[in-house]
C-alpha positions as YAML, in Angstrom:
chain: A
units: angstrom
residues:
- id: 1
  name: MET
  ca: [97.15, 112.67, 101.17]
- id: 2
  name: SER
  ca: [98.13, 111.01, 104.60]
- id: 3
  name: VAL
  ca: [98.35, 107.38, 105.07]
- id: 4
  name: GLU
  ca: [97.61, 105.36, 108.30]
- id: 5
  name: THR
  ca: [99.05, 101.94, 109.32]
- id: 6
  name: PRO
  ca: [96.91, 98.84, 110.13]
- id: 7
  name: ASN
  ca: [97.39, 99.12, 113.75]
- id: 8
  name: MET
  ca: [95.39, 102.46, 113.77]
- id: 9
  name: PHE
  ca: [92.26, 100.61, 113.02]
- id: 10
  name: SER
  ca: [89.94, 99.61, 115.83]
- id: 11
  name: ASP
  ca: [87.50, 96.64, 115.75]
- id: 12
  name: GLU
  ca: [84.39, 98.93, 116.18]
- id: 13
  name: GLU
  ca: [85.25, 100.86, 113.05]
- id: 14
  name: ASN
  ca: [85.94, 98.03, 110.70]
- id: 15
  name: ILE
  ca: [84.91, 99.67, 107.37]
- id: 16
  name: LEU
  ca: [84.52, 96.35, 105.65]
- id: 17
  name: LEU
  ca: [81.37, 95.61, 107.76]
- id: 18
  name: GLN
  ca: [79.66, 98.78, 106.45]
- id: 19
  name: THR
  ca: [79.98, 97.87, 102.81]
- id: 20
  name: ALA
  ca: [77.69, 95.81, 100.59]
- id: 21
  name: LEU
  ca: [80.48, 93.58, 99.34]
- id: 22
  name: PHE
  ca: [81.09, 92.22, 102.92]
- id: 23
  name: LYS
  ca: [77.60, 92.67, 104.38]
- id: 24
  name: GLN
  ca: [77.41, 88.79, 104.95]
- id: 25
  name: VAL
  ca: [80.75, 88.58, 106.54]
- id: 26
  name: SER
  ca: [81.16, 87.99, 110.37]
- id: 27
  name: PRO
  ca: [83.19, 90.43, 112.42]
- id: 28
  name: ALA
  ca: [85.69, 87.67, 113.13]
- id: 29
  name: GLU
  ca: [86.14, 86.95, 109.40]
- id: 30
  name: ALA
  ca: [86.45, 90.66, 108.61]
- id: 31
  name: GLU
  ca: [89.07, 91.18, 111.31]
- id: 32
  name: GLU
  ca: [91.26, 88.76, 109.41]
- id: 33
  name: LEU
  ca: [91.73, 91.38, 106.70]
- id: 34
  name: ILE
  ca: [92.62, 94.23, 109.06]
- id: 35
  name: PRO
  ca: [96.28, 93.64, 108.85]
- id: 36
  name: HIS
  ca: [96.02, 93.98, 105.11]
- id: 37
  name: LEU
  ca: [94.07, 97.23, 105.01]
- id: 38
  name: LYS
  ca: [95.61, 100.66, 104.48]
- id: 39
  name: ARG
  ca: [93.82, 103.98, 105.13]
- id: 40
  name: ALA
  ca: [94.36, 107.40, 103.49]
- id: 41
  name: VAL
  ca: [92.95, 110.84, 103.94]
- id: 42
  name: PHE
  ca: [92.45, 113.07, 100.78]
- id: 43
  name: ASP
  ca: [91.82, 116.90, 100.53]
- id: 44
  name: LYS
  ca: [89.14, 118.09, 98.15]
- id: 45
  name: GLY
  ca: [90.26, 117.72, 94.53]
- id: 46
  name: GLU
  ca: [93.02, 115.24, 95.17]
- id: 47
  name: TYR
  ca: [93.04, 112.13, 93.25]
- id: 48
  name: ILE
  ca: [92.58, 108.78, 94.86]
- id: 49
  name: PHE
  ca: [93.51, 106.92, 91.74]
- id: 50
  name: SER
  ca: [94.00, 107.97, 88.25]
- id: 51
  name: GLU
  ca: [92.89, 106.71, 84.76]
- id: 52
  name: GLY
  ca: [95.70, 104.66, 83.40]
- id: 53
  name: ASP
  ca: [96.98, 103.35, 86.81]
- id: 54
  name: THR
  ca: [98.07, 99.86, 86.75]
- id: 55
  name: ASP
  ca: [97.58, 98.95, 90.54]
- id: 56
  name: HIS
  ca: [95.36, 96.07, 91.51]
- id: 57
  name: ARG
  ca: [93.62, 97.73, 94.52]
- id: 58
  name: MET
  ca: [89.94, 97.89, 95.66]
- id: 59
  name: TYR
  ca: [89.07, 101.08, 97.54]
- id: 60
  name: LEU
  ca: [86.32, 101.45, 100.21]
- id: 61
  name: LEU
  ca: [84.88, 105.02, 100.81]
- id: 62
  name: GLU
  ca: [84.82, 105.42, 104.57]
- id: 63
  name: ARG
  ca: [84.00, 109.23, 104.85]
- id: 64
  name: GLY
  ca: [83.19, 111.94, 102.44]
- id: 65
  name: ARG
  ca: [82.14, 111.80, 98.75]
- id: 66
  name: VAL
  ca: [84.09, 110.86, 95.68]
- id: 67
  name: LYS
  ca: [83.31, 111.38, 91.96]
- id: 68
  name: LEU
  ca: [84.61, 109.20, 89.16]
- id: 69
  name: ILE
  ca: [85.65, 110.85, 85.94]
- id: 70
  name: ARG
  ca: [87.12, 110.09, 82.55]
- id: 71
  name: THR
  ca: [89.18, 112.33, 80.38]
- id: 72
  name: SER
  ca: [89.17, 112.35, 76.63]
- id: 73
  name: ALA
  ca: [92.12, 112.66, 74.38]
- id: 74
  name: ASP
  ca: [91.35, 116.50, 74.00]
- id: 75
  name: ASP
  ca: [91.29, 116.77, 77.81]
- id: 76
  name: ARG
  ca: [87.51, 117.06, 78.06]
- id: 77
  name: VAL
  ca: [86.17, 115.72, 81.37]
- id: 78
  name: GLN
  ca: [83.11, 113.52, 81.78]
- id: 79
  name: LEU
  ca: [81.65, 112.89, 85.21]
- id: 80
  name: LEU
  ca: [80.62, 109.09, 85.61]
- id: 81
  name: SER
  ca: [79.30, 108.90, 88.95]
- id: 82
  name: ILE
  ca: [79.25, 110.02, 92.64]
- id: 83
  name: HIS
  ca: [79.89, 107.68, 95.43]
- id: 84
  name: ALA
  ca: [79.01, 107.84, 99.15]
- id: 85
  name: PRO
  ca: [80.38, 106.20, 102.32]
- id: 86
  name: GLY
  ca: [80.21, 102.46, 102.48]
- id: 87
  name: GLU
  ca: [80.70, 102.15, 98.65]
- id: 88
  name: VAL
  ca: [83.30, 100.43, 96.81]
- id: 89
  name: LEU
  ca: [85.53, 102.27, 94.31]
- id: 90
  name: GLY
  ca: [87.84, 101.01, 91.61]
- id: 91
  name: GLU
  ca: [87.15, 97.23, 92.12]
- id: 92
  name: ILE
  ca: [87.49, 96.22, 88.54]
- id: 93
  name: PRO
  ca: [91.25, 95.76, 88.45]
- id: 94
  name: VAL
  ca: [91.07, 93.47, 91.58]
- id: 95
  name: PHE
  ca: [88.61, 91.03, 89.98]
- id: 96
  name: ASP
  ca: [90.19, 91.45, 86.43]
- id: 97
  name: PRO
  ca: [93.96, 92.01, 87.05]
- id: 98
  name: HIS
  ca: [94.78, 91.24, 83.51]
- id: 99
  name: GLY
  ca: [92.22, 93.58, 82.00]
- id: 100
  name: GLY
  ca: [94.43, 96.52, 81.53]
- id: 101
  name: PRO
  ca: [94.87, 99.91, 83.38]
- id: 102
  name: ARG
  ca: [92.19, 101.78, 85.15]
- id: 103
  name: THR
  ca: [89.66, 103.41, 82.77]
- id: 104
  name: ALA
  ca: [88.55, 106.24, 85.28]
- id: 105
  name: SER
  ca: [89.88, 108.54, 88.05]
- id: 106
  name: ALA
  ca: [88.51, 109.04, 91.56]
- id: 107
  name: VAL
  ca: [88.58, 112.42, 92.82]
- id: 108
  name: ALA
  ca: [87.75, 113.59, 96.51]
- id: 109
  name: MET
  ca: [84.78, 115.98, 96.62]
- id: 110
  name: SER
  ca: [85.32, 117.11, 100.22]
- id: 111
  name: HIS
  ca: [88.12, 117.79, 102.55]
- id: 112
  name: GLY
  ca: [88.99, 114.95, 104.82]
- id: 113
  name: THR
  ca: [87.67, 112.28, 102.42]
- id: 114
  name: ARG
  ca: [88.80, 108.95, 103.99]
- id: 115
  name: VAL
  ca: [89.34, 105.70, 102.05]
- id: 116
  name: VAL
  ca: [90.70, 102.26, 102.91]
- id: 117
  name: TRP
  ca: [92.22, 99.97, 100.43]
- id: 118
  name: LEU
  ca: [92.92, 96.26, 99.93]
- id: 119
  name: GLU
  ca: [95.20, 94.62, 97.39]
- id: 120
  name: HIS
  ca: [94.33, 91.94, 95.05]
- id: 121
  name: ASP
  ca: [96.62, 89.21, 96.42]
- id: 122
  name: ALA
  ca: [95.35, 89.86, 100.06]
- id: 123
  name: LEU
  ca: [91.80, 89.63, 99.13]
- id: 124
  name: PHE
  ca: [91.97, 86.53, 96.96]
- id: 125
  name: SER
  ca: [93.96, 84.69, 99.68]
- id: 126
  name: TRP
  ca: [91.22, 85.55, 102.16]
- id: 127
  name: LEU
  ca: [88.51, 84.50, 99.71]
- id: 128
  name: ASP
  ca: [90.29, 81.04, 99.44]
- id: 129
  name: GLU
  ca: [89.60, 80.56, 103.07]
- id: 130
  name: HIS
  ca: [85.98, 82.01, 102.78]
- id: 131
  name: PRO
  ca: [84.70, 80.90, 99.38]
- id: 132
  name: ARG
  ca: [80.97, 81.45, 100.16]
- id: 133
  name: VAL
  ca: [81.62, 85.33, 100.43]
- id: 134
  name: THR
  ca: [82.37, 85.23, 96.61]
- id: 135
  name: ILE
  ca: [78.67, 84.48, 96.04]
- id: 136
  name: ASP
  ca: [77.63, 87.68, 97.93]
- id: 137
  name: MET
  ca: [80.23, 89.74, 96.03]
- id: 138
  name: LEU
  ca: [78.84, 88.33, 92.76]
- id: 139
  name: GLN
  ca: [75.39, 89.55, 93.70]
- id: 140
  name: VAL
  ca: [76.71, 92.95, 94.49]
- id: 141
  name: MET
  ca: [78.49, 93.21, 91.24]
- id: 142
  name: ALA
  ca: [75.38, 91.87, 89.40]
- id: 143
  name: ASN
  ca: [73.34, 94.75, 91.05]
- id: 144
  name: ARG
  ca: [75.85, 97.42, 89.94]
- id: 145
  name: GLN
  ca: [75.72, 95.88, 86.52]
- id: 146
  name: ARG
  ca: [72.14, 96.22, 86.56]
- id: 147
  name: ALA
  ca: [72.26, 99.90, 87.50]
- id: 148
  name: ASN
  ca: [74.58, 100.46, 84.68]
- id: 149
  name: ASN
  ca: [72.18, 98.87, 82.23]
- id: 150
  name: GLU
  ca: [69.35, 101.04, 83.64]
- id: 151
  name: ARG
  ca: [71.41, 104.11, 83.10]
- id: 152
  name: ILE
  ca: [72.01, 103.26, 79.51]
- id: 153
  name: SER
  ca: [68.31, 102.57, 78.95]
- id: 154
  name: ASP
  ca: [67.56, 105.91, 80.52]
- id: 155
  name: LEU
  ca: [69.76, 107.73, 78.19]
- id: 156
  name: VAL
  ca: [68.00, 106.03, 75.27]
- id: 157
  name: PHE
  ca: [64.30, 106.13, 76.16]
- id: 158
  name: MET
  ca: [63.94, 109.10, 78.79]
- id: 159
  name: ASP
  ca: [63.95, 112.79, 77.83]
- id: 160
  name: VAL
  ca: [66.08, 115.15, 79.83]
- id: 161
  name: PRO
  ca: [63.59, 116.42, 82.41]
- id: 162
  name: ALA
  ca: [62.77, 112.80, 83.30]
- id: 163
  name: ARG
  ca: [66.51, 111.99, 83.65]
- id: 164
  name: LEU
  ca: [67.06, 115.07, 85.72]
- id: 165
  name: ALA
  ca: [64.07, 114.26, 88.08]
- id: 166
  name: LYS
  ca: [65.53, 110.66, 88.41]
- id: 167
  name: THR
  ca: [68.94, 112.12, 89.12]
- id: 168
  name: LEU
  ca: [67.71, 114.58, 91.80]
- id: 169
  name: LEU
  ca: [65.72, 111.77, 93.47]
- id: 170
  name: ASN
  ca: [68.87, 109.65, 93.60]
- id: 171
  name: LEU
  ca: [71.12, 112.32, 94.95]
- id: 172
  name: GLY
  ca: [68.31, 113.19, 97.47]
- id: 173
  name: SER
  ca: [68.04, 109.49, 98.65]
- id: 174
  name: ARG
  ca: [71.81, 109.28, 99.31]
- id: 175
  name: PHE
  ca: [72.84, 112.73, 100.45]
- id: 176
  name: GLY
  ca: [69.60, 114.59, 101.32]
- id: 177
  name: GLU
  ca: [69.28, 116.48, 104.60]
- id: 178
  name: PRO
  ca: [65.71, 117.09, 105.93]
- id: 179
  name: VAL
  ca: [65.06, 120.85, 106.48]
- id: 180
  name: GLU
  ca: [61.81, 122.69, 107.22]
- id: 181
  name: GLN
  ca: [61.11, 123.48, 103.70]
- id: 182
  name: GLY
  ca: [61.77, 119.86, 102.43]
- id: 183
  name: LEU
  ca: [64.78, 117.89, 101.47]
- id: 184
  name: LYS
  ca: [68.06, 119.75, 100.95]
- id: 185
  name: VAL
  ca: [70.48, 118.03, 98.62]
- id: 186
  name: PRO
  ca: [74.03, 119.49, 98.75]
- id: 187
  name: HIS
  ca: [75.34, 117.85, 95.54]
- id: 188
  name: ASP
  ca: [78.44, 120.15, 95.41]
- id: 189
  name: LEU
  ca: [78.54, 119.90, 91.58]
- id: 190
  name: THR
  ca: [79.15, 122.71, 88.93]
- id: 191
  name: GLN
  ca: [76.36, 123.15, 86.46]
- id: 192
  name: GLU
  ca: [78.48, 121.33, 83.89]
- id: 193
  name: GLU
  ca: [78.95, 118.40, 86.27]
- id: 194
  name: LEU
  ca: [75.30, 118.09, 87.05]
- id: 195
  name: ALA
  ca: [74.46, 118.15, 83.36]
- id: 196
  name: GLN
  ca: [77.14, 115.39, 82.75]
- id: 197
  name: LEU
  ca: [75.49, 113.35, 85.48]
- id: 198
  name: VAL
  ca: [72.18, 113.70, 83.75]
- id: 199
  name: GLY
  ca: [73.58, 112.96, 80.40]
- id: 200
  name: SER
  ca: [72.86, 116.19, 78.49]
- id: 201
  name: SER
  ca: [74.13, 119.79, 77.84]
- id: 202
  name: ARG
  ca: [74.36, 122.34, 80.69]
- id: 203
  name: GLU
  ca: [71.85, 124.66, 78.77]
- id: 204
  name: THR
  ca: [69.17, 121.83, 78.55]
- id: 205
  name: VAL
  ca: [69.51, 120.78, 82.11]
- id: 206
  name: ASN
  ca: [69.19, 124.48, 83.30]
- id: 207
  name: LYS
  ca: [66.11, 124.90, 81.30]
- id: 208
  name: ALA
  ca: [64.65, 121.67, 83.00]
- id: 209
  name: LEU
  ca: [65.87, 122.96, 86.35]
- id: 210
  name: MET
  ca: [64.15, 126.34, 85.94]
- id: 211
  name: ASP
  ca: [60.99, 124.70, 84.75]
- id: 212
  name: PHE
  ca: [61.03, 122.56, 87.99]
- id: 213
  name: SER
  ca: [61.64, 125.55, 90.07]
- id: 214
  name: ASN
  ca: [58.86, 127.54, 88.40]
- id: 215
  name: ARG
  ca: [56.42, 124.72, 89.04]
- id: 216
  name: GLY
  ca: [57.32, 124.96, 92.70]
- id: 217
  name: TRP
  ca: [58.86, 121.44, 92.80]
- id: 218
  name: ILE
  ca: [62.51, 122.38, 93.86]
- id: 219
  name: ALA
  ca: [64.63, 125.57, 94.62]
- id: 220
  name: ARG
  ca: [68.27, 126.17, 93.86]
- id: 221
  name: ASP
  ca: [70.50, 127.35, 96.63]
- id: 222
  name: GLY
  ca: [74.03, 127.56, 95.45]
- id: 223
  name: ARG
  ca: [75.46, 123.89, 94.92]
- id: 224
  name: SER
  ca: [72.47, 122.52, 96.81]
- id: 225
  name: ILE
  ca: [68.81, 121.87, 95.61]
- id: 226
  name: ILE
  ca: [65.84, 121.90, 97.98]
- id: 227
  name: ILE
  ca: [63.11, 119.38, 96.96]
- id: 228
  name: PHE
  ca: [59.80, 120.54, 97.92]
- id: 229
  name: GLN
  ca: [57.60, 118.06, 96.03]
- id: 230
  name: PRO
  ca: [59.38, 114.77, 95.51]
- id: 231
  name: GLY
  ca: [56.19, 113.07, 94.42]
- id: 232
  name: MET
  ca: [56.02, 115.41, 91.44]
- id: 233
  name: LEU
  ca: [59.51, 114.46, 90.53]
- id: 234
  name: ILE
  ca: [58.72, 110.83, 90.83]
- id: 235
  name: ARG
  ca: [55.81, 111.29, 88.46]
- id: 236
  name: ARG
  ca: [57.92, 113.21, 86.03]
- id: 237
  name: SER
  ca: [60.58, 110.69, 86.05]
- id: 238
  name: ARG
  ca: [58.14, 107.97, 84.87]
- id: 239
  name: ARG
  ca: [56.82, 109.93, 81.89]
...
């Protein structure tokens, strides 16, 4: 990990303006936070923060991809989510500083993953000067809670092929790269991690992937998936 100081930030690359939490903030207002930002670069596999940490920082992903994981008492690892540039990481301790230590770890998925972070005190002092921004932040937090509720509902009411189809479409919309055959989705997940993201066993998810492939909807290419027929995945996700 390498850390950069605030004076290495330039106005045109203010990461705050690229995130949903600060989308309604003016450049002049966002610039006030620049002296309080710190940036770090992580290699693949390095931990940005760890389960059990007691810091009160909010992280913003500037470049690369990050996965959130939890580890059980017997050292089993559960993949919770994958995050893309412009997304916020680990914001709960900032808004709930007395709620206890972190409940998940954030791990860089690629070399050169770059994040910036902001401490609780600096953010809330700034919010005291710009209270209307709090409303925008609450809306973003509500959207994330809605997405979490939808995920729980999917686990209860959808079968594994439907959840897999929905997961592939979500990954495609966020990380997909158009290619001649269709949409290439470089997820960079092991089979076990993909299964965890779907919320099922590796064997069941592999069986569903094979079925999608045999139907001509997708093709597997290492740690990437090429989507040939997104319409069929959409239809299957709704069954």
